[in-house]
N, C-alpha and C positions, 0 to 999 in steps of 0.2 A: 534673251535670246534662247537659251537651253529651250525652252519651252516652245517656242517658235519653232525650231529646229526638230524637236520630237513629234510635233503636230504635224508637221509638213511630211515626216517620214511616215507617221502613221497613216494619213489621207492616200498617200501614195500606194501604199501597201495594202489597203483595205478597200480601196474605190476601183472598178470596173474603168475602162479607157473613156466611155461615154459621161460618165456622172463628173471624173476627173477634168473632161474639156468643159463642161458645163459649169463646174467651180470656177476654173481659169477664166472663163468670158464674164465672169462677176466681179472681178476684181478691176481696180481703178488703175490706170496707166503705172501710178507711184508705187502702188501694193504689187502690181505685176512685176517691176523692176526690183523691190525688194524680195519677194517669193522667188525670183532665179536667183540672186546672188546667194541667197541662205539655201536654194536647192543645189548651187555648184559647190556647196561647202566652203563658200568665200564670202562669209560676212563682212559688214563694213566696218571702219574701224570705229573708235569711240567718236572720234571728232565729226564723222559723217553720218552718223546716225539722226533717223527723223522719228522721234518717238509716236509722235500723233501718228504716221503711217503704220508703223509697229504696232501700237494699239488697236487699229481698224483693222488691219490683218488678223492680229490674234483673233478678235471677236469674231471674224468671218470664219475662221478657223475651228474656233469653238463652235460656232453654229452649226458648221456643216458638219462636225463631228457627231453630234447630236441629231443629224438629220439622215446619217446613213442608215441606207436600207441593210438591216443585219443580215438576211437572208443571202444578199448578193457579196458578202465580206469573206474574207479567209478565216474568219472566227470557228472554234468547233462548236459543236452543240452546248457543252457546259460554260463556254466563255459568253455564248451568245445569249444562254438565260442570265448569266450575272449583269452584263450590259442591258438588257432589256429591263431586268429588275431595279437597276437604279435609275434608269429613264422614267421608269412607273414610278417611283420612290418621288422624286422631283414632281412628276405630275400630279401625286397624291397632294403633296404638299401645298400644290398651287390651287386646286381644287378645293381642297378643305379652308385654305386662306381667304377663298372669293365666297366661301359659304356653299360651296356645291358640295353639301354633307353626302348625298346618297351615292353619287358616283363617285366623290372621293372614297368613301368606305368599301362600294364594292369593288374598287380598283387595288387598295389596300389587302382585301381578303384574296383577290386573285393573287397579287404578288407574293403575300405571305405563303400561299399554298405550292408556290413554285420554290420559294428560297427555303422554304422546310424540306421540300423534296430535295434540294442540292445542297443542304447543310450550309447556307448561306447565313451567317449567326447575325452578322451585323444587320441584313436586311430584316430577318424575323424578328429582331429587337426593335427596328425601327417602324415596320408595319403592326407589329401587336400593340405598341402604345399607342398609334393611331385608333386601333381598334377598339382597345378596351376602355380608351378614353370617352371615344363616341357611344360604345354601349351603355357606360355608365350613367350617362346623362340622359339617353333617347331613349334606352330599351328598357321594355318592363321586366325583362328576365336579367337577373343580378348573375344567374350562375355563368352564363356568356362572359359576362364582363370580367369574373373570377378568372375563369378558364385562361382567358388572354392574358389578364394581370399576371398569373402563374408562369405561363409561357413568355412573357417578355421578362420576368425576372430571372427565368430559368437560362434565357439567353442573355443577360447582362453577367451572369456568373460564369456563362461558357465563353463569354468574350473575354473575361479576365483571366482564364484558364489558357485560353488561346494565346493571349499577350504574353503571359507567363512563359509559355512553352517556345513561343517566336523569340523573344528575348534570350531565353538560356541556348535556344540554338545558335544565336548569334555570337553569343559569348565564346561558344566552343568551334564554331565554324571554321573561322578563318586561320586559327593556331592548326585545327586538326588538319586543314588541307595544304599547310605550308610548311609544316614542322615534321621532320624526317623521322626524329626520337622524342616522340612525346614524353614529358616530363612526368615522373610519380605523382608531382601535386596536381597536373592537367588530368592523368588518370582518376586520380581520388576525387577531384571535382567534379567530374563528367557522372561520376559514378554517384555522388550525392544529388545530383541534378536529375538523373534519370530516376532513382529512388522516389523522389519528392512527385515527380508527374505519373510515375506507372500505375497507382492505384486508380487512377481516372480513366485511364484506356477502356475502351470498349462501353464506358459507361455515359461519356459525353457523346451528342449528337453533333459531332464537329469534325470533319475531314481535316481541317487546318491544324486543330490540335493533336490528332493521331499524327499526320505527317512530321511535325515538328518535335514531338516526344519519340517517336519511333527513331527519327534522326538523331536525337540525343543518345539515345539507347546504342544505337550503331557505333557512333563516334567513341562512346565509351569502351565498349567491347572491341572493337577494331584498334584503339589505341594501346590497350591491353594485350594484344596479339592473342585474343580468346575468340579465334576464327568460328569456332562451332556455335557458340552463343549468338556471334554475330549472324552467321546463317538463320539459326532460330529466329531471330528477331527479324530478320527480313522477310522469310516466309510468314511470319505472323503479320507482318505489315501487308504482303502483298495478298493474302487472305482476306484480309480487312477490307481493301481497297477493292478488289473483285468480288466483294460480297455485298458492295453498295448497290442503292437502286439507278446509278446512273455510272457511266464507265469512266474513270478519273487516269486515263491512259499516262499522263506526266509521271503522277505517283507511282504506278506499277511499274514504268520503267526504269526509274530513279531506283527504287527497291531492286530490282532484277539487276542492276548494274552493281549494286552493292554486294548483292547476292554473288553475281560471277567472279567479283574480287575477292571474296573470301574463297569460294571453292579454289581458285586459283593458288591462294595461299595456304590452301589446303593441301595443294597439288591433286586436287581432283578435276583433271584437265577436262574429262569430256563432260563432266555436269555444267562447268564453269562455260563451255561452248555451247552446251545444248540452252543455256539461259541467254547467252548473247543472241543466237539465232532467233529465239523467241521475241527479243528486243526489235531484232532488225525486221522482222515480220508484220512490226505494229509504227514502225517508223517510215517516214519517206526516204526514199534511197538517195544517197549523197547530200543529206544534210547534216549539220551539226551532231546530233545523236546518232545517227549511222555511223558517222566517222567514228566517233568515241566509243561505240560498241564493238565496231569493226576492228580497231585498234588493241581492243583486248582480245579478241579472236588472234590477232597477229602474234601476240605476246603467249597466249597459251599454245599455240603450234611452235613457238621458237621453244618453249619448255620441253615440249615433246620432240625437238630435234627436227620436224616436218618443214624443212625451209621450203620445200616447193608449194605447200599450201600457203605457208606463209607469204613467200613472194608472189604468189597470184593474186592475194587479198591485197597485198600492198601495190601491185601494180595497176589493179583496177582502181583503187581509191585515188592514187596520185594521178592517173592517167586523165580522169573525169575532168570536166571544165569548172565543175563546182568546186573543186579544191584549192583554186586559185583564190576563192572568195572568203574561205575560212580565217580565223584568226589567226596571228602569227603563231600563238603557241600551241593551237593544234598542230598546225603545218609541220612544226619543228618536230614534235613526237613521231610524225612519220618518216621525215627526212633522217632523225635518230636512228628510227629500226632499221631503214632500208640502209644507212650506212653500215652497221653492226653486221646485216646479213652479207653485204659485199667483202667486210672484213674477214667474216668467218670465210668466206669461198677463197678469199687470197691466202687465208693460212693453210686451206686445203691444197692449195694451188692449181686452185682453178678458177682464176679470176676472171671476172666477166665485166664489170667497168667500175673499175679501181679509181678512176678519176672522180667520181661521183663522192667518193669520201672526201676526196683533196679539196673538191669543191664546196661539200658542206663546211668542213673544217676551216674554210676561207671567207664563210660567208656572214659577214656582219649583220646581215639581217636576222640571224638567229642565235648567232654568238658574239659576244664583244671579244676583242682582241687582249681586253685587260685581263690578266691572268685570274685575277682576285674573282673575276665574277664567273669564271669558267667551273662547271661542276663536274664530279669525277669521271662519269661515262666519257665526257668529251676528253679528259686529259686520259684516260684508258686508251679511247679509240684513237687519239693522236699518237700515242705512244706506240702501240701494236699496228698502225697503219706503218710506221716507218719501219718497225721490227720485220713485218711482213715483205716488205721491199729490200731487207737487208742493209737498209742505210745506217751503218754501224754510227758515225758520227752524228747523225740527228737524234739517234736511240740513246747515246751518251748524254747528248745536249737536254732531250727530253726527261731523262732520269732525274735531272735536278728538280724539274717542276714538280714531276708527281711525288717526288720523295718530300719537298717541302710542302706540298699539299697534305699529304699523309700527318705530316708533325704537325701542321697548324691546325688543320680540321677533323682530323678524323680520330675520334677517343674511342677508348675499351668498350663505350656502349655501340659502335659498329663495328663488330670483330670481325664479318665477313670481309668489310672494304679495307679495312686494316691489314689483315691477313692477305687479301690479295694483292694489294699493293705492295707488300714486303716479297711475295714470289716475283712480282714484275721486276723488282730491284736486283734479282737475282740473273737476270738477263742478259746484264752486262758483265757478268763474270763468265767472258766467252771461253776461258781455257776448260770450262768444266764439261764432262761428257753428259749424257743426256740421263744416264743412271744417277749420276754424281749431282745434277742437278736436282733430281727427283728427291734424292735423299736430304738434299739441304733444304729442299720446300717442304720436307714432312711435317714438322711441326703445323705450318701454316695450312696445309691440306687437311688435318686432323681438326684444326679449329673451322674451316669450311663445314666437313662433315658433321659437326657438333652444334653447328647453328644454321638451322634450315634458311633457305632464302627467302625474303619476302618481298613482296612488289609495292611499292609506295604508290599512293594514290597520284602523287606528284611524279608523275612517270618518267620526268627526266632525271630522277635521283633513283631509280629503281636499275637494276640488273635487267639489261636488256635481253642478252644471253647469259645464262648462268656462269659464273665465274669457273666451275668445275669442267663445263664444257669447252669454254675459251681456252682453258689452260692444256687439256687435251690435245687441242690444235695446234697451239703454241708448242707443245713437245713436237708432235709430229712434223709440224712444220721445221722447227728447228733442226731435228733429225736428218733431214733431206739436204740442209745447208751447213751443217756445222764445219763442215772440213773447210771451206770455202772463207767462212767468216774467221775460224780459227787462225788459217794460213795469213791472213790480211790484217786481222786487227788485234793479233793476241796482245800486243803491248798495250792497247786500249782498256783491257778488262781489269775490273776495278776488284 
């Protein structure tokens, strides 16, 4: 059933309207009924399924997929070359199997030439095997046969190394993107894997091997907070892909994003923004990659305290019709940034749309009501939202949640988070003056200064607005309303 669904989505995304209508006309009534139920994402229950109709529809979808006019699809040049090459490989096998040797070998040589240009190692291995097998038997020149035999053997070795690099990348990737604090074991393990793969860089004719090997190296350096080495590795990767005889936009943009992320954590904001705008110039506006790069631009401007530019980009992104189509995870990042900008305006006494914060905090589509699932960013936002509105009863109530979170989840390996929550806990000491509060927070302020802020790739776990900036806004806000709070709620001071 999943195969049918994916083939339907693929056909709809690649066909022009005329071809699509022609395909639909060739379906039987039973196939049309099944197609429409799958198209509407309403598949039939197990008991209602007609497996013979499913099989016939699947066969027609597969045939149609192989009959697509590649020039009329949305595939890029690189994807078209790969798709065409595999169709050619299938045809080569058919021709040779039916003893049409001359035509089959001519097509194999043409396909090999394209595969060699684009580093399609798997196709190079298949076509070179057919060519050397034919030349060994039917050619008087054994040198050509030996040359393609050597090419075939080298392709097999390259495929093996590609598989190793892909496997190592898979080992590291999930942990890297989900873990806020990598363990020492992870850092050492990623180092060993990269050192094993690194000697083959720039020696293998394989973009795939280079892609996954560079990523393994970047995972290692970023997990070890070695941003300078990560920057150098990203630049090396970008140089490699820009030097290929074909344009591999996906890989270039991927490493540019990691480069911008590394610059951001080195507080080289101008360089980070410059790289991200390079990404925007090569991606379609208001698509997933565009939103990802734009979000990092917003984070850079928030670090620079340029709220006007951050807000302008944010409003443009959220108001576009494509925003609604994004994955929930991506939308959540944007709404979180929007809520923090509103919070900062509230603390400065310049409220714009404070209800947006309240709406975000109570939207089950983005955060569960279960406190165990709430991350620190949300708890801080919730606490400071009530603080900015001088709702002291709620402040005292929310203090329990945030203190409990600190005790359960914030270890000394997260000194900035731990220190800032300790500072927030001081805000219920309403009897303290601002100078007394600053003195009480001195040790934790020192911890913040001694531990530079880092942006996690899991953006929801990062400081949206740096804690130092938030604290200054808190003190400024508290100074304007302190007497009112003190007179009314002195008895609640902890």
